[in-house]
C-alpha positions, 0 to 999 in steps of 0.5 A: 573762421568757424564757430570754434575759432570764434569761441576760442578768440572770445574765450581768450578775450574774456579771460584776459579781461578777467585777469586784469580786473582784481575785483573779479579775481578776488570775488571769484577765487579768494572770497570763497576761501575767506568765507571758508576760513571765517565759518570754520574758525569763527562759527564752526564750533557753534554748529552741531552737524554730527561730523567735523564742520570742515567736512560738512561745510566744504560741499556747500562752499564749493557751490558758493565758489561757483556763485561768487563769480556770477556778478562779474559775468553779468557785468561783463556781458552787460558792458559788451551790450551797452558799450557797443562792443556787440555791434562791432562784433556783428560787423566783423561777422563774429558768431553769436554763439561764440560771443555768449559761449565765450563768457560761459566757458570762461566762467566755468574755467574760473569756477574750476580754478576757484574750487581747486583752490578752495578744496586745497585750503580745505585739505589744509584745514583737515578736510577728510573725504571718503570719496573714491576716484569715481566719486571725485569724477562725479563731483567734477561733473556736478561742478561743471554742470552747475557752473554751466547752468549758472553761467548761462542764467547769469549771462541772460541776467546781464543781457536783460539788465539796463546797465552794468551796475544793475547787472551786478545787482541782478546776480546778488540773489544767486549769491545769497541763495546758498546761505538759505540752503543746507550749505552752512547748516542742515535744513532740518535745524532751521525754523519753520518756513525757512526749513521748507524753503531750504529743502525745496530750493534748487541748491540744496539737492545739488549740495547734498549730491556733492556731499554724498559723493565726497562722503563716498555714499551718493544718493541717487534721488538727490543726484537726479533732482540736482541734474534736473535742476541744472539742466532746467536752469541751463535751458531757461538761461540759454533760451532767455539769453538768446532771445534777449541777445537777438532783440537787443543786438 
């Protein structure tokens, strides 16, 4: 079998495992929607962001939807490694790229489903973007690139962890990082120290790029920085995952 065939088999395996795990489905798809409802209905009126809060918050919640499924990826990868599944695949001569790539592709597909559901709920809540069709393609591209980068980094975390429990905990900082960005409130409204952290951490330019695209006024500077962060994270995650996989397997 070719690498492509192996990848399809690994993808089907990972998707099957995901659908059979209610906790992973809840965290990846339903939790971002619950957070959206909580912030829009409970806290939205408390934030002065200059526009309807649902219009401001949706780009940040899109990024949050990507991050909320990461814990399950790290746990699944680590389980494969610690329970001997990887060694079985090696005996069967399954491609190393297919084993890791299957997790990444499954994660990106899950992200797309979660974000489609989130945006659908956002429209029901009054979300009114000014994006053109080309802008929507830009949003989709940014989401896929972010999901690809975050998934590779999370796969690396999962491979490096000693147990499935610690693998899930290792992904927590990535889940929390959007809350310390411009996802919920503008960075300029934060206090000293936190404001600077929010402005220079990787998720803020990604959020601002998606926000600009949805507003029909993308900022080239933010987009370049966002793409650079995604490419850098993906490269670090891929090289780290490959090195750890080779050493541990």
